[in-house]
Steps between C-alpha positions, in 0.01 A plus 500: 500500500222283369372503144141497387384278217195639319344224294233500233348161421287355227129497595427239764864439601554745787454243778720241327781750441469628859534141628819449295648827627403433863674161493840647410771560762564868557142613437388706799138572408260435210162658426247444223375847412269695273614776269782499246687215676345169599769389745740706711788333684759636742832324452809482721795729440733204435597545134543127429149433629359783289660356186370150577150630576498706180593192294233285668230763456583543132438127453163497680204398284268794447761773548422803288756756614749547782617839626771504769530810720808531720429653839729776622397528864277326749256641750263290702191673625231365724165458329246758608 
């Protein structure tokens, strides 16, 4: 099951942090968002990749806070 990385950045850094995250192996999807989190990333279920991605994200310039949510099940639905 994939994990979701919820990332808060310093003002003006959302795009830069999203670019760092998107370049990492094991990242499935990245979105720059509005609301309490500036960047949301879906990450592969491979534990080693998750640990590597977490370490890389923590070193990204402009990172404010990282919250990692482990998924427990997956459902794909067609967009309506």
